[in-house]
N, C-alpha and C positions, 0 to 999 in steps of 0.2 A: 511623337513624341515621346511616350514612354521607353518607347526600342531606344529611339536617341540615346535620352538618359542613363538607359541598364547600358548599354554600350561607350559612351562616355565615364559610368563607372566601372569599367572597366569586365565586363558580366558579356560571356561571350553566346548569341543567341542561334540555337542548333537546329538547323532546318527543321519544320514540322510541317507536312502537308493536311494537318488542324487549322482552322483558320480564329477558335477561342482559345488555342493552348498554348504557353510558352514555355520551350523547352530550355531552360537556363544553363549556363554552366560557366568557367574562368579558367583563363589563360594560366599555366605553371608560373609564372611570374607574378603575377597577380594576387594568386593564391599562397607564397608565400610570404609577402608581403602583409597580406593578410591574420599568418599567423604568425607573425613578429609582431605587428601589433595588438592582437587579442593574446599575446603573451602566454602563447600555447605548449604546452608541456608534451616535452619529447625526449629520449636519451639521446645522450650526446658521446658520443667515444670521448674520452683524453687520455687512453695510452691502449695497446695492443690489448691488453687483459682486462680493462676495467673502462665501466659507462656509468654515466651519472643520468639524473632527471634535471632539465634545464631549460628555460624558456628559447623555441626555437628564435634564430638567428639567418637572416639571409647571408651576414657576412661568413659564418661557419656553419651553413649548410653540408656541405661534404661530412662534416665530423658527426653528423643526425643519422643514425640506424634509419633504416626503411624496414616496412612493414609487406613484407615477401608475399602474403596474397594480396597486395593489391594492385586495382590499376593504373594507378600511377605512374604515369612512367618514370618519374625523378624514382621513385620508389621511397617517397615521403610522406603521403599523407594514406590512414586509412581510407574505407570507404564513407564512415561516417565522421573522419575530419573533413575531409571535401566536402559535405554536405554541409556542415556548421561553420566553416569559410567560406562559404559561395551564402550562405544567411546572414554572412557577419558582412562579406560585405552590399548584398543589398540594405542590410540597416543603414550604412552607413554611407550612401548614398543620397543627397542632399540636390534637392530639384533647384537648376539653375536656368532652365526654360524659363523667358518671363512668362509666355502665353501660356505653361502650364500652369505654374508658380501663382496665376492668377486666378485659375479654377480649381485649383487645389487649396491651394495658401490660406487664401484670403477667402474663401468658403466655408473653410473651416473651422464649424461653431466650437468646435472643441478645444482650441488653440493647443494643438501639440505643433511642432516642429516641424521642418520642411524636410525631412527623411521620407523619403520616395515610399518605404516601402509602410511604415506607418499610415501617410496618407492615404495610400493604394487602398491600405484594407480597413481604414476608418471611415471612407468614401466606399464602399462595399465594392470597390473595380476590380476587386482580386476576390475570387468565389474558394478558390484550393490556392493555395502555398504550400507545397511539401517533395521532400526529395523522392524521388523511382527507386525501384527495386535496382538491384542488379543480380539480373537472376542467376549466376555461377555461385556468386557466392552466397543467396539466402537459400538454395539448395544445397550448398556445402553445410553450410550453419546447421541446417533443418536435419540432413540426414544424420550430423555428428552430434544432435541432440537425442533423437529418436532411440537410436545404437549404439552399443545393443541395449538389449530389456533390461538388462540387470545393472544397466550405469546410473548409477543414484545423481551425483554433481555434471550439470552440461558444461558443454566448454565454454567456461565465460569469458578468455580469452577472444575468445572467437567470437563471441555474442556481442563484448565490446567493439572490436575493431568495425563489426558490420552498423551493430544497431546502438551504440553509444553506452556512457556509464551508468546512465537512468535504466535502462533494460538490463544490462549487465546485472547493477543491483540487484534486482528482482529476481531472476534468476539462480542468482546466488544467494541468495536469502532464503528462495525454495527450496534448493539442494542442500542448505546448511540444516537447515528444519529437516529433510525426509532424513540426513545421518542421524540426526540427533534423537530423532522419533523411534529409531529401531531401539535402543537402550528402553524407552520408556514403556514400549508397545510390547516389549517381552517384559519388563517387568507387569504390566497392565495385565497378559497375557495368563502370569503365574498366578497373578491376585484370583483369576478370575476361576484357574483352574481349581486352585486351592478350595476357593468356595462350592465348587461345583462336587468336589473329590468329600468333602466334610458338611456337605447338603446344606447350607447355610443359607439365608436368605441375606441383600444387600443392607436389608435393616438391623443386622445383629450381626453381623460377620465383625469378629473384636481385630481381624487383621489387615482391611481394607482403608482402616484412616492411615494407615503406613504408609498407603499409595498416596493416596489428598498429601501428605506433608512431607513427600518424597518429589513428589513431584512441583512442589513449590519448589523446593533445593534446585531441582533440575532446571526450573525455569531463569533458576538467576545463573545457572552456570552456562546455561544455554543463550540468556543475552549478551554475558561478559565475551564468550566465545566468539557471539556474532561479531560482535563490536569490535572486538580483534580482525578478524578476518576482514571486516568494512572499513576499516583502517589503512589494512594493509591493501588490499584492491585500491581504496583511494590514490595511495602512491603509487601502485604498479597502472593506472589510467593516466596520473598524472594532474589527480582531482585535488587533493590534500590539503594544497593550499587556498582552496576557493571556501572552505571556509570560514577564512580572514574577509575573502573579498565580498562577502554578504553580510558583511557585521553593519548596522545600521548606522556606525558613527566609524567607519572605514573604508569606505570607498574608495577606489584608486581614480582621484580628480584628475593625474597627470596624463591619464592614456585611456581615459573615457569608459575604463572596464569596471564591471560590477556587475549587476541584477538586471536582466533585460527589460525594460519599461514595455509595460501593455499598450498597442496603438490605442484600445477603448480608453485608456486614463483622458480625463478629460479635468479641465481646472483654467485658475485664470492664470496669466505674466505676471512673473513678479524678480524683482531680481533677489537672487541667494544671497542667502546671510552667511552661507561658506564660502563659496566660489565668489560671488561677486556678478554671478554670470546669469540671465537668462534663463528663470526655470519655470515649468509649470508647477502651479501649489493650487493644492483642496486644504481645506480647513479641517484640521481633525475631529473637530466635534461633531462635525455633520456625521463623519462613516460612524461616530460611537450613538451618533441615534440609527443609523442604518441599523449597525449590532443590533438594537435594543426592538425594531420591529424584525429582524431578523428572526431573535430569540422568541416572539411572543407566535407570529407565524408556526416554527418549529415545536412550540408548545402544545401548539393546539391539533399538531398535525398528533403530537405523538399521544395526544389525547384520545385520538379515532384509531390509532392502534390499539393502543390499550382497554376501547371498545371492544373493540375487533377479538381481543385477546380475553377476555372475561369472555363470551360470548360461545369462544371456542373450548372455552375449560366449561363452560355450562354444556355443551352439548355431547363432551365426552364424560361427563358426571365426577368431573375433581372437585367443582365447587357443591359443598351439601353439609348444610348446616347442621351442628351437630346437639341433640339435647331440644331440639325446638327453639335455641336461641338465633338472635337476629344476625346473620350474614348480610355484611353491605354491597358484597358481589354475587347474591346466589337470585337469579331469577328462574322462577319454578316454566315457567314457560317455554324452554328450551333443555334446564335440566330434566325436566319427564323423556324427554324424548330418549335420552340415557338410562332412566330407570328398566328394571328387570322386565325383561321379555319385550321392551321396546325396542325400535329400529337400531338404536346405536349402543346397547348395550353390548358389553366387551364381552360380556361369557358367551353369547348364546350367535350374533351376526360377524358376520368379516366387513358388516357397513359399519363396526365400530372405528374403524381409519378414514372414514371420509371426512368426520369433523378436520381430522389432524392435515387431512391433502385439503380443505376448505381453507385451513389456517395459514397453510404453505405456500397456496396462492394468495392469498390475501394479503400476508407478508411479501412477497413478491410483487403485487399490483401498486401496493400502499409505496414501498421504494421503487416503483418506475416514476411515478406521481411524484414525489416527493422529490425526486432526481432533477427533474423539470423543476423546479420550484426553489430549488436549493442553487440552482444557476443561476436563474433570474435575480436572489435576494443577493448575488454574491456580484454580478453584475453590476446593481444596484450600490452597492458599498465601493463603487469605484475605486478600485486598490489601484494603484499606480508599478507595483512590481509583481511578474508573472508569479515567483514564490510564493507574495502576500497570498495570491489570489488562489493559488491551487489549496496553500496550507487552510484558508478559511472555509473554501469548497468540500476539503476531505476533513475537519472539523465537525459541521453541520452533518455532510451523509453518513458518516461515520458514526455519531451520537445515534441519528434518527434510526438509521440502521441496526447497531446493536439495539440500540431499546427494543425495537421492533423481534429482534433475534431473540431476546434474553429473558426479554418484562414474564412470557408463562415460566419460563424454569426458576426465577426468582421469585416468583409469586410460590411456587410450590413447594421451592427449597425453603423460603425463610419467614413465609406467611400462614400457608397451608403447613409445612413440614412434614410431608409427607414424601419421604425418600424414593420410595417406593415410586409412587406415581411420578415423580420426577424423573425415575428414570427410564422409564417406560415413556413418556414428553419425551427426554431428554436424545433417545434413541429414534425413537420416530422422525423427529426432528433432523438429528443428525445425519440418520441414515437415509432419508428423502432425499435431504438437498445434495448429499454425495451422489443421490443417485440423478438429480435434476441437472445437476454440473455436468456428469460424465454426458448425459443424452443430449444436454443444451449446447455444451460444448467440444462434442467430441463428435458422435453420432452425426448429427441435424445437419453440422458444419461441413461436417466431410463428405455428405448425402447429396447436401447444395452445388457444392464443389463440383466435385463428379458429374450431377445435373446442370450446372451451369454452360450455356455456350456462350457463348464472345462473339462480338460480330466486330471487324474491326472496320471502327468507322476515324479511322486515321489520327484517333488521341490516344493518348497512354491508358495501355486498360486498367492501371493503379487508381487513375482518378476515380472509376467506378466503383471503388473496394471503398468498407465502411471506414471510418476514421481510428483510430486505435485510443484506448484510453486502457490507464495504466487503474486506474481508482477500481475497477471492478473485480481485477482479478488479487489487487493488494486487499480487498474487503473480503475474500470468501476465506483467503489465505489465513487473514487473523478473527475473523470469525469461529473458522473453525481450527484456529489457535485457543481463542478463548474455552468452546464446547469443554475441550481436552485437557486445558488446565482450569478453569474456576470450578467445573463443577468435578472434577476429579474423581472422587469414592463413590458418585454418582453412577459411572460408567467406566471404568476401568479399561475398557476394547476399547472406549474412542483413542486411543494411540496406535493404536493395531490400524485401524482404519484411515486416521490421520496419513499416514507410510503410507497404503496403499495409493490413497486418493492423489498425496503428493505425487507419487512415482506417474501418473495420470497427467496429473496437472502442470508438471513441467514438457510434457510434451502434444498437450492438445494446445497451449498455450504457443509455443514455439510454433506449430502447423496454423495456429489464426494468424500468427505475425506475416507468416511466410508465402499463403495465399488467401485470407480472407479479410487481410487489413492494408491500408497506406504503409509504407514506409514510415514509420513515427521518425518527428524530427526532434528528437529528446536530448535534453540541456542536459550541459558537461556537469556534473553533481558529484558534491565531495559525500554523501550518505543517501540514506533512504527519506532524510526530512521528517516531515510532522508522522510517518507512519513508526519511525522509533519511538518517537513519543508517548504514544499509544502501544505499542508493544510494552514500555516499559511500565506504563502504568497497568496495565492486565499482569504485568506478571506480578508485581508487587499485592496487587487486589486480590489476588489467587487465593494468597495468604489466611487472608479474615475468609474467605468465603468458605474453603475447607477447613478452618476450625470452626466454623457455628455451622458448617455439615456434620461433622463429629460431635458437636456437643449439643444440641439442637433440632436437628432434621429429624437425624438416624437415634438412634437406641443403641450404637456402639460405646458410645462413654460409658454406658451404664455398665458393662462387664468389667472396667477399670474402678467405676467407682458406684460399686453396689448399694451402699448406703447411704444413698442419694438421692434415689428414686424408688417409687413404686410403679404397680401396676393397677389400674381398676378394673373395675368388674367387665369393664368392655372391651380390655388388652392395651388400651391406650398408658404411654408410662408419661410420670409427670415426675416431676422433681418434688423430693421431700421437704414441708413448707419453711421449716425454721434451719433447712442446710441448704438452700438452694441458689442460697445466694455465695456458696463455697465454690458449688459446682462453675456459677458462673463467670467468680474469680479464677478458676484453675481454666477455665478455655481461654480467655483474654491474658490470663498471662502466660498461656499455650504459644497465644499468636505472637504477642509483645516476644519471646524468647526466641522463637523463627524468625522475626524481624529482625532481631539484632542480629540471630545467627547469616542471614543475609548480605547484610550492610557489612557485617567482617568478610565474606566471603567478596563480597563487589570490593572491597577497598583490598584486598589481597589479590584481586583476580587484576593487571594491569591493560587497562584499553589498550596501548601499542605493545606490540608484542616486542620481546628483546631484540630481535635478529631487525625486526622495522625498525628501532630506536637507534642502531647502530649504524643503518642503512643514513639514516636522516642525518647522523653527526655527522657521519663519515662525509655527506654532501655536503653539508656548510663547511664543513673544514677545505671540502677541495675547491671548492667558490670561492670560498674567503683566501687561500693561497693563490689561485688565478687572478685576484683582484690584486693584490698586494705584489704579484709578480709583474701585470702589467701597472702599476705606477712606478 
């Protein structure tokens, strides 16, 4: 019955020896009809020397340009576009068979529509729904990304044609960040070499603060230029207009185009107050209650992560009360193991690194546990649209994993105010994490892939591969960005390490997508979504953290305002009692000045490049001229 419904909807069943696998495609005519329905954006030739981006129309198919590397006989659609169109056809097929409708629709407790794909997925009749790899194209993309080794920016156009816009944005972001990290890496190396030449320590070097301040300016400029590149890519990919389609109050009801609704969404049927058509409805107050429960569970998990951090810092000897005073996070049973001559003594034993490794392993373990919890909580929130679901999941996991990674650094920086130990902890965590990523994402997968002997059991081997999740890749990049920018003054060489890690990341992620994961069915998106908001927050927040490192955590400010500080008999630096408020005022005044300067830069650098603005205006003019001529 299901096969008959698929064939009625224009789906072609490809012969396959496996009885539990259906290979689906569609005829060229059905693909073109779906492309017109979905308002697929493609280049159309309007003269012998000029083309514009326009919605695909079957009546004007001869004017639309082709993607030369495509297998499409008509040279109209790329590999990713064909996958998206077939998935769109599956979403549009409504059940017509009375027997199948009785089995699926009437037994559907979630109140879903009679869309065949939604009902099959909600009833778990489908285990996997994924596009298959095209061997020639995927190997070509992988080779162009891997070689030459000195290549920084991967072939974004090839990646977009094969994997789609969502994956292409990720590789474009990593490549752009690698380009920009060259300047910051050279600057950090210069600061490090100057400090070594002068034989200064990180606590008292008067030039290191300038690196932290320049890092904030660099982050602002990088963010703006990424935004410009993102908009340029969105125009090239034909997804720039999608930002209007996903607005909560601007759905295209006439064509049914909007955000993809999740098959798991459930509710009660009602008449839509906007269109008057039947729709699924789920009260927003219920979802807000679920948000509250999610917050409580997340805070509880964060408390566990904080406890693990405190134990780790005690084992490393970083938490010790001064002058017999009470310390709320000091636990003698653990701290005694790091005392002079003990097993974790940093001066006498290499075992000092064991607590660091234990902390890194605990972070990895807690993140893995919370990953499952976050997905369960997000499922429970019952989001209607896939973008809302993904944004909620990203926000939960990022807040937890970022807290897990940064909390020990923030403690050493702004509670203990110990820049030397902050630097040691940052170097240890940053380098161990970089090594872990290279080992787990490059070495181990390559070895396992070479050792794996597949058996031809009649179904595509793609289905045996792991499902690709972009979250882990994005998370690693943003956490690394935070290490470099939030604590710039503590470890200037981190930017140089980041450049090397990004070069490896580009190649390892492409290898993973090529050989170790199913081909992702990425959505056509206009930007990097929630990750852009998180990146923007980190950019502005690094201004505050670096100013606090300069004024409170280290003795660097004392070189510029010596009359406002004094040293006690133990060598610790303190603010002069009656002048301390002036020093604090100077620190926050500096932070305000930098914020205003950053806002000025943000306003001066347009988000849309002038060349792109001209192209958009030219496109609007030509389309209007064609419309007037047709009338």
